N, CA and C atoms as a LAMMPS dump frame, in Angstrom:
ITEM: TIMESTEP
0
ITEM: NUMBER OF ATOMS
231
ITEM: BOX BOUNDS ff ff ff
-5.0000000000000000e+02 5.0000000000000000e+02
-5.0000000000000000e+02 5.0000000000000000e+02
-5.0000000000000000e+02 5.0000000000000000e+02
ITEM: ATOMS id mol type element x y z
1 1 1 N 244.767 152.875 -175.666
2 1 2 C 244.504 154.284 -175.914
3 1 3 C 245.636 155.258 -175.467
4 2 1 N 246.317 154.788 -174.414
5 2 2 C 247.411 155.601 -173.846
6 2 3 C 248.479 155.857 -174.821
7 3 1 N 248.822 154.856 -175.653
8 3 2 C 249.873 155.035 -176.73
9 3 3 C 249.464 156.116 -177.71
10 4 1 N 248.194 156.108 -178.118
11 4 2 C 247.691 157.134 -179.052
12 4 3 C 247.688 158.477 -178.398
13 5 1 N 247.44 158.678 -177.147
14 5 2 C 247.501 159.925 -176.486
15 5 3 C 248.926 160.443 -176.437
16 6 1 N 249.874 159.513 -176.128
17 6 2 C 251.285 159.877 -176.122
18 6 3 C 251.746 160.343 -177.508
19 7 1 N 251.34 159.553 -178.546
20 7 2 C 251.674 159.908 -179.906
21 7 3 C 251.154 161.332 -180.256
22 8 1 N 249.892 161.531 -179.94
23 8 2 C 249.3 162.831 -180.349
24 8 3 C 249.819 163.952 -179.501
25 9 1 N 250.23 163.703 -178.336
26 9 2 C 250.942 164.71 -177.472
27 9 3 C 252.206 165.131 -178.043
28 10 1 N 253.031 164.048 -178.504
29 10 2 C 254.324 164.405 -179.164
30 10 3 C 254.089 165.198 -180.485
31 11 1 N 253.032 164.79 -181.225
32 11 2 C 252.692 165.446 -182.415
33 11 3 C 252.368 166.908 -182.198
34 12 1 N 251.535 167.169 -181.226
35 12 2 C 251.136 168.49 -180.863
36 12 3 C 252.311 169.366 -180.324
37 13 1 N 253.213 168.692 -179.515
38 13 2 C 254.424 169.404 -179.089
39 13 3 C 255.261 169.854 -180.292
40 14 1 N 255.375 168.953 -181.299
41 14 2 C 256.177 169.282 -182.491
42 14 3 C 255.462 170.34 -183.305
43 15 1 N 254.206 170.211 -183.578
44 15 2 C 253.496 171.183 -184.4
45 15 3 C 253.459 172.54 -183.83
46 16 1 N 253.485 172.665 -182.543
47 16 2 C 253.456 174 -181.841
48 16 3 C 254.78 174.39 -181.36
49 17 1 N 255.837 173.79 -181.805
50 17 2 C 257.147 174.067 -181.321
51 17 3 C 257.76 175.326 -182.045
52 18 1 N 258.776 175.812 -181.435
53 18 2 C 259.496 176.949 -182.031
54 18 3 C 260.991 176.749 -181.805
55 19 1 N 261.774 177.415 -182.63
56 19 2 C 263.222 177.339 -182.492
57 19 3 C 263.652 178.283 -181.462
58 20 1 N 264.588 177.834 -180.483
59 20 2 C 265.01 178.611 -179.425
60 20 3 C 266.604 178.603 -179.476
61 21 1 N 267.151 179.756 -179.504
62 21 2 C 268.642 179.828 -179.457
63 21 3 C 268.996 179.894 -177.928
64 22 1 N 269.622 178.834 -177.525
65 22 2 C 270.006 178.766 -176.069
66 22 3 C 271.484 179.113 -175.822
67 23 1 N 272.115 179.754 -176.817
68 23 2 C 273.524 180.158 -176.6
69 23 3 C 274.538 179.318 -177.357
70 24 1 N 274.303 177.972 -177.303
71 24 2 C 275.241 177.045 -177.956
72 24 3 C 274.662 176.526 -179.312
73 25 1 N 273.531 177.033 -179.643
74 25 2 C 272.871 176.552 -180.88
75 25 3 C 271.323 176.692 -180.747
76 26 1 N 270.679 176.138 -181.661
77 26 2 C 269.25 176.166 -181.642
78 26 3 C 268.6 174.829 -181.275
79 27 1 N 267.437 174.849 -180.675
80 27 2 C 266.712 173.634 -180.302
81 27 3 C 265.205 173.901 -180.515
82 28 1 N 264.549 172.857 -180.839
83 28 2 C 263.036 172.915 -180.948
84 28 3 C 262.489 172.896 -179.533
85 29 1 N 261.601 173.853 -179.216
86 29 2 C 261.021 173.932 -177.854
87 29 3 C 259.619 174.113 -177.93
88 30 1 N 258.876 173.614 -176.974
89 30 2 C 257.391 173.799 -176.944
90 30 3 C 256.915 173.942 -175.519
91 31 1 N 255.853 174.607 -175.389
92 31 2 C 255.145 174.823 -174.132
93 31 3 C 254.564 173.469 -173.662
94 32 1 N 254.602 173.189 -172.347
95 32 2 C 254.122 171.907 -171.897
96 32 3 C 252.782 171.967 -171.253
97 33 1 N 251.715 172.339 -171.966
98 33 2 C 250.434 172.337 -171.487
99 33 3 C 249.664 171.044 -171.829
100 34 1 N 250.274 169.992 -171.577
101 34 2 C 249.667 168.678 -171.936
102 34 3 C 249.794 167.734 -170.698
103 35 1 N 249.026 166.626 -170.77
104 35 2 C 248.952 165.777 -169.581
105 35 3 C 250.349 165.324 -169.093
106 36 1 N 250.601 165.528 -167.782
107 36 2 C 251.905 165.158 -167.265
108 36 3 C 252.197 163.682 -167.418
109 37 1 N 251.242 162.821 -167.431
110 37 2 C 251.552 161.408 -167.671
111 37 3 C 252.149 161.196 -169.02
112 38 1 N 251.633 161.884 -170.022
113 38 2 C 252.194 161.708 -171.421
114 38 3 C 253.583 162.334 -171.455
115 39 1 N 253.751 163.561 -170.926
116 39 2 C 255.043 164.132 -170.918
117 39 3 C 256.075 163.354 -170.171
118 40 1 N 255.747 162.767 -169.083
119 40 2 C 256.641 161.879 -168.389
120 40 3 C 257.027 160.608 -169.208
121 41 1 N 256.101 160.035 -169.907
122 41 2 C 256.356 158.947 -170.797
123 41 3 C 257.322 159.328 -172.009
124 42 1 N 257.004 160.481 -172.579
125 42 2 C 257.855 160.957 -173.728
126 42 3 C 259.26 161.237 -173.131
127 43 1 N 259.357 161.767 -172.038
128 43 2 C 260.671 162.065 -171.408
129 43 3 C 261.393 160.726 -171.155
130 44 1 N 260.729 159.755 -170.568
131 44 2 C 261.295 158.461 -170.272
132 44 3 C 261.816 157.838 -171.549
133 45 1 N 261.1 158.027 -172.692
134 45 2 C 261.572 157.415 -173.94
135 45 3 C 262.518 158.371 -174.726
136 46 1 N 263.02 159.382 -174.084
137 46 2 C 264.048 160.238 -174.691
138 46 3 C 263.508 160.977 -175.937
139 47 1 N 262.263 161.282 -176.006
140 47 2 C 261.71 162.064 -177.126
141 47 3 C 261.607 163.507 -176.812
142 48 1 N 261.605 163.824 -175.518
143 48 2 C 261.66 165.23 -175.118
144 48 3 C 262.614 165.318 -173.885
145 49 1 N 263.157 166.53 -173.641
146 49 2 C 263.909 166.837 -172.439
147 49 3 C 262.977 167.733 -171.576
148 50 1 N 262.684 167.224 -170.401
149 50 2 C 261.713 167.889 -169.543
150 50 3 C 262.349 168.323 -168.291
151 51 1 N 262.333 169.596 -167.905
152 51 2 C 262.76 170.062 -166.627
153 51 3 C 261.511 170.3 -165.792
154 52 1 N 261.498 169.814 -164.64
155 52 2 C 260.357 169.997 -163.78
156 52 3 C 260.009 171.407 -163.4
157 53 1 N 261.056 172.236 -163.447
158 53 2 C 260.881 173.647 -163.048
159 53 3 C 260.541 174.573 -164.239
160 54 1 N 260.7 174.077 -165.417
161 54 2 C 260.458 174.815 -166.684
162 54 3 C 259.093 174.678 -167.111
163 55 1 N 258.585 175.686 -167.815
164 55 2 C 257.229 175.66 -168.41
165 55 3 C 257.231 175.183 -169.819
166 56 1 N 258.46 174.729 -170.297
167 56 2 C 258.554 174.295 -171.713
168 56 3 C 259.424 172.978 -171.718
169 57 1 N 259.434 172.319 -172.79
170 57 2 C 260.245 171.133 -173.048
171 57 3 C 261.054 171.352 -174.321
172 58 1 N 262.147 170.554 -174.428
173 58 2 C 262.889 170.505 -175.673
174 58 3 C 262.611 169.238 -176.331
175 59 1 N 262.432 169.253 -177.618
176 59 2 C 262.245 168.027 -178.419
177 59 3 C 263.625 167.526 -178.815
178 60 1 N 263.908 166.228 -178.54
179 60 2 C 265.177 165.678 -178.921
180 60 3 C 265.195 165.387 -180.426
181 61 1 N 266.313 165.08 -180.949
182 61 2 C 266.363 164.662 -182.405
183 61 3 C 265.485 163.479 -182.611
184 62 1 N 265.515 162.478 -181.671
185 62 2 C 264.629 161.337 -181.762
186 62 3 C 263.15 161.737 -181.812
187 63 1 N 262.848 162.674 -180.928
188 63 2 C 261.46 163.159 -180.834
189 63 3 C 260.991 163.822 -182.092
190 64 1 N 261.849 164.622 -182.701
191 64 2 C 261.54 165.343 -183.969
192 64 3 C 261.325 164.316 -185.068
193 65 1 N 262.256 163.278 -185.162
194 65 2 C 262.137 162.224 -186.102
195 65 3 C 260.827 161.495 -185.977
196 66 1 N 260.522 161.086 -184.778
197 66 2 C 259.283 160.35 -184.48
198 66 3 C 258.026 161.204 -184.794
199 67 1 N 258.061 162.469 -184.481
200 67 2 C 256.975 163.412 -184.772
201 67 3 C 256.687 163.473 -186.322
202 68 1 N 257.838 163.548 -187.025
203 68 2 C 257.669 163.62 -188.547
204 68 3 C 257.031 162.316 -189.041
205 69 1 N 257.306 161.209 -188.4
206 69 2 C 256.675 159.946 -188.822
207 69 3 C 255.243 159.955 -188.459
208 70 1 N 254.868 160.559 -187.363
209 70 2 C 253.472 160.697 -186.968
210 70 3 C 252.664 161.576 -187.872
211 71 1 N 253.306 162.594 -188.413
212 71 2 C 252.67 163.49 -189.353
213 71 3 C 252.146 162.671 -190.531
214 72 1 N 252.993 161.731 -191.047
215 72 2 C 252.655 160.878 -192.152
216 72 3 C 251.569 159.884 -191.761
217 73 1 N 251.693 159.273 -190.581
218 73 2 C 250.731 158.296 -190.021
219 73 3 C 249.388 158.891 -189.99
220 74 1 N 249.234 160.079 -189.464
221 74 2 C 247.923 160.811 -189.266
222 74 3 C 247.526 161.658 -190.373
223 75 1 N 248.26 161.52 -191.553
224 75 2 C 247.976 162.28 -192.767
225 75 3 C 247.803 163.775 -192.585
226 76 1 N 248.748 164.315 -191.877
227 76 2 C 248.722 165.834 -191.665
228 76 3 C 249.675 166.507 -192.692
229 77 1 N 249.175 167.532 -193.309
230 77 2 C 249.978 168.245 -194.375
231 77 3 C 250.568 169.482 -193.694
C-alpha cells in the first residue's frame, strides 16, 4: 500500500502544482502538505526536489512525466 500512497502523493503534488518563475526559468512547484515519508521517498527517487527549510517542493521532469502516466493509470481527466 505504501507504493500507492507514494503514487497518489506525486499525483496530488502534480495536480495542485503551479508554475513558478525562479529567475532562470519556470518550474512546477507544489506545497508540501503531504506525509513526510512519501515526500522523502519521492525525493530519493528524484521525482521531486525537496528543501527541508521550504514549505514547497519542485517537481522534476521525471516527476512530471511519472505524474502524467499516473493520470492515465487512475483514469483522471
